[in-house]
Every structure is written in C-alpha cells, then in structure tokens.
N, C-alpha and C positions, 0 to 999 in steps of 0.2 A: 570836062563835066565835073561839077562840084561833088565832093564825097557825100554819101548819104549819112544824115544825122542818126546816131544810135547811142543809147545810154549804156550799153554793156561794156564798151571799151573804157568808159569813164569809171565804171564800178570795179574794174580790175585792180585799180590802185588803192581802193579802200579796203580796210580790214575792220570788220565789226565783231567785237567780242562782248559777250553778255556778262562775264565775270573775270576777275583778274586771274592771271596764269599762276598756278602753284608750282613750286619746285618739285623735283623728282622724289625727294625723301618724304615730303609731306603727302604726296600722292600715294606712295607705298604704305605709309602709316594709315591713311584713310581707308585704303583697300583692306588692310589687315583688320581694322576695327569693324569694317562692314561685314566681314565673314564671321559667322557664329558657329560654334561647335556645341556638343552635348554638355561640356563642362562650363559653358558660359552662364552667367547669371541672367535670368530672363526679366528681372525686375528693372524698373526704370531708375538708373543711377543718377540721371541729371536732375530729376525732380527731387530725389531724396537728398542730393548734395546741396541743392539750393534752399531746401526747407530750413536747415539750421541757421543759414544766414538770415533768412526772414525772421526766424524766432529770436535771433540775437539782436536784430534791429528793433524788435518790439519789446518795450519795457513797460509792464503794467504800472509800475510805480510812478511813471511820468504822466499817466492819464489822470486828470483831476477826478476826484470822487471814487477812485478805485483803491482797493487794498492789496498790498503785496501778499503773495502766498506765504504761508508759514513755512519756515525751514524745518527739514526733517531732523529729528534728534538722533545723534549717533548711537548705534546699538553696541552692545557688549559681546558681539559674536566672536571677535578676535580673542578676547580674554578667555571666553569659554572654550574655544578650540585649543588654545595653548594648555589650559588646565586638563582637557581631555587627553591630549598627547602625553602630558606628564603622567597622568594616571595609567595610561596604557603602557608607558615605559616601565613604571613600577611593577605592573602585573607581569611583564616579560621578565624582569629581573627575578621576581619570585618564582617564575617557571624554571629559570636556570638554577634555582637554589641559592640565590644571593639575597642579602638583606638590603632593600632599597634605601633604608634610612641610615645605613652605616656611613660614617664619614670617609672611610677609605674607599668605599665603592661608589660614592656619589660622583657623578661625572664620568664614570667608566662602565663599559658594558660588562666586562668580566672581572673588574676589580684590579688592584695593583698586584704585581707578582711579589712573592716573598723573597726577601734578600737574606743571605746570598742565594743566587739562583742555583738549584741542584744541577749536578753534572749530567743527569740523564735528559735534561731539556736541551742540551747542546746537540746540534745536528749530527756531529761526528760520533756522538756517544749515545745515540738513540736506541741501539741494539744492546742485547745482553753481552757483557764482556767475554763470557765463555764462547758464545756463538761467533763473535768477531775473531777471537784468537784461533778457533778451530777452522774458520773459513780461510784465514790467512795461511794456515798449514795445509789446507787442501789446494791452494792456488799453485799453479805451475805456469812458468813463462809469463808471469804478470797478468794472467787472464782472470781478473777478479770476478767478472760477471759469470763465467763458467763455474767458478768455485761457489758463488752464491746460489746458482741454480742447483748444484750438487747438494749444498747444505739444505736447501728447501726440500729436495727429494728425501734426504735423510730424516728430517724432522717429520715429514708427511708419513714416512714408513713407520717411525716410532709412534706416531699418533694413531695410526690405523691398525697397529699390531695388537694381538691379544695381551693381556697382563702377563708379565714374566713370572716364572717359578723360581724363587730365590733359593740357592743352596745354603743351608744353615752353616756348613763348614766354611763357607766363604761369604761372610756377611758384608753388607753394604756399608758405606760410610755412616758414622753416627749422625743422627738427626734426619736421616732420609725418610720420606713418606712411605706408607705401605705400598706393596708391589702393585696392587690393583689401582692405585692412584697415579702411577707413573704415566700411563698413556694419555691421561687427561692434560698433562703439561709436558710436551715433548722437549722443551728447553731444559726443564728440571730433570727429565729422563736422561738427557745427554750429560748434564752436569754431574748427576749422581754416578753414572757409569764411569766417567773419567776420573772423578775424585776417589772412587773406590779402589781403583788399581794404580793410582798415582803413587810413586815411591816418595818416601819422606826424606831420604838422603841419597847421596851419590858417593861413590868411592873414587877418590883421587890418589894417584900414585906419585910420590916424590922420588925422583931418581937419585940414586947414590946415597940416600939417607940410611938405608939398612946395612950399609957396609959391603965392600966388594962390588960396587956398582949395582947392587940390587935396589929395587924401588920399595918405598915404604908406603903402604896403603893407609889412607886417612879418610874417615867418613866426614862428609860435609853436608849440612842441612840445605834444603832447597826451599825457595819461595813458592808461593801458590802458582804463579804463572809458569815457573820452571817445572813444577811437578806435573801440571796438566800437559805441558808440551812433551815431556818425556813419556807420559802415559799414552798420549795420542800417537806418538811416533811408534810405540810398540804395537798399537792397534793397526796402524797402516802397514807395518811389517807383516803382521799376521794376515792382513787382507791381500797383500801382494803375493803371498805364498799360496793362496787358494786359487783354484781354477775358476774361470768365469763360467756361469751357467748359460750365457747367451751373448749376443752382440747388441750394441746400441749404447747411447750415451748414458742411459739410466742404470747400466749394470754395475758400474763402479760404486755409485752412491748406495745401491741396494746391498752390495757386499759389505760396505762400511756399516750400514745400519744393522745388518745381520750380525756382524761381529760385536756391535755395541749391545745388542740383545743377549748374545752369548756371554759377554762380560758380566751383565747383570745376573744372568742365570748361573754363573760360575762354570761355564763350559769352555771358556777361552783359555788359550795357553799364555795369555798376558799375566794371569795370576801367578804362574810358575816363575816368570821372569821377575816379577815384583818380589816374590818370596826369596829368590836367589840373591837379589841385590841387598835385601834386608839382612840376610844371613851373613853375607860377606862384610857388610858394614858393622854388624854386631861383633864379629871376630876381630875387626880392625879397631875396635874401641881401645884396646890395650896400647895402641901406638900413640894415643893422644898425649901421654906423658913421656914420650921418648926424649932422651937427653939431646940428641942432635936437632930435634925439632924445636926445643926450647932456645937453642943458640940462634936459630933463624929469626 
C-alpha cells in the first residue's frame, strides 16, 4: 500500500526565521536598555541626537536668495569677572590689615616674612624659654607629656589664684609688675617667682689651696639659666619635704604652685637658702686675690 501523502514531514526540514539571529552579548545589552528605572531620562534621545546632524547638513548660506545669520559679538564677561575677583582679593587683604598695593605683598596672601626669621617662629622654640626649662626639670624617667601636664596645672593654679601679698622685706626682682597683675599672666608669674629667689653666685671650693689640705672657697657668678635651675631645685626640695594633702596626679603640681605663691609672698624657706649662699659668697670675696690662686 503506497504511503499517504502529507506535507508535515516535508516541513520538518525547513527553518523559517523572521529576523537574523543576534549573539548573546547583544541580546543582554538590548534587554538592559529596555529596562527603565527612576533615574533614566524619559526624553527621546534618538530624535535629539539626530537633530544636530540634520541641522549640520542644512546650510542656509547655500540656499539662493537667503542671508546667513549674523554672528554674535563676543562679550566682555570674562574680563569683568577677573576684575571682580581681583577687587574681592584686595578687599580681603584690607580685612587682614595688609596693603594690597604694596610691592612686597603683591602676589602673597599674608606677605613675605621678615628676614632673618625670629627664633620664636621655630617649632621647637614656640614656648617661653622659662616654661621649657622648668618643664624639663619637672620631667622624670623621660616622661615629657606628664611633665607638660603638670606644668599646665601649675600655670592654671597661678592664673586662678588670688593676687599675692608681697612682703616688703623680701621684694621681688626689679622690673616686676604689680602683685595684682601677676595672675593675669601666669608665665610671668612663674618667671618673677623664680628670678626673685635665684642666687647670683655659687661658692666653689678649691681643695688644697688654703694650706694643710683645706679647701679655698671662691664665689663664681652664674648665668641666667644656671640661676633659674638652682632656684627651682630649691623649690622642689621644699615641695618634697611637705606632706601631700591628698592623692591623685594633680597633688604634686598643686604643691609646686603653692610653693611658688609662697615664694612671691615671702613665706618660703627658699629665701633663707638664697640669703645664706650670698652671705658665704660675700665672705669669700677676700680669696679672689689669693697668691696660690694666681699661680693656677
């Protein structure tokens, strides 16, 4: 029996495609562009992108009987803005107290530094020399930060303390401000207290010069840093002999500050040590012209 004629087996070998097959990457890109989010621009970008091309192709100068549009004249907005910025800069320099028309200041916001540069503008010399020296004397075991904290507490105590009552029998160093002005400047308060009890000389003994193995005392003048170091060592000795009024890290700087106030008021025993050293040095002045000392 002959097979039945049917068109479907013949169509199985045919493949009908309405458009060319795209690769996988282009399909993913097309799907990504089809998805829209809230941040997408809703305007038609295709028509706007094609419009400049049409405008670029159309040239009215090529059309007979038409006139080309007049070109816009350049404006002077750039020069005006630069002049405004220059004027604003001059006003800012006047606000800083500088002369904007000075040749040394022109081109610099704060002007050129004066040469030679002063020593206090150096980073390591930005503090008062007396404060730096006393802070190093307060330091133990290389703990500089702790010594600086103690110095801050000492200066704060001097700043908040009432004006001292100076004893007329024990005057302060010449040139010191009035007593009621000292709490206004704690650094000057500290400097005046130390310089007032600082010894002018020290007594050195030369062994064997007096004969029979006895030492010969000789007064030797001291520099400013040596005088302050000796005076503050006496203050520390007086502080260590006193009993603490409590516990805590702030008790030691408070005792030092109280001793400094006592020095200014003339109640400290440091004055007696200074007077004793000056008395011995005055009696030892006769040894300056000793015959054995001249041979040395």
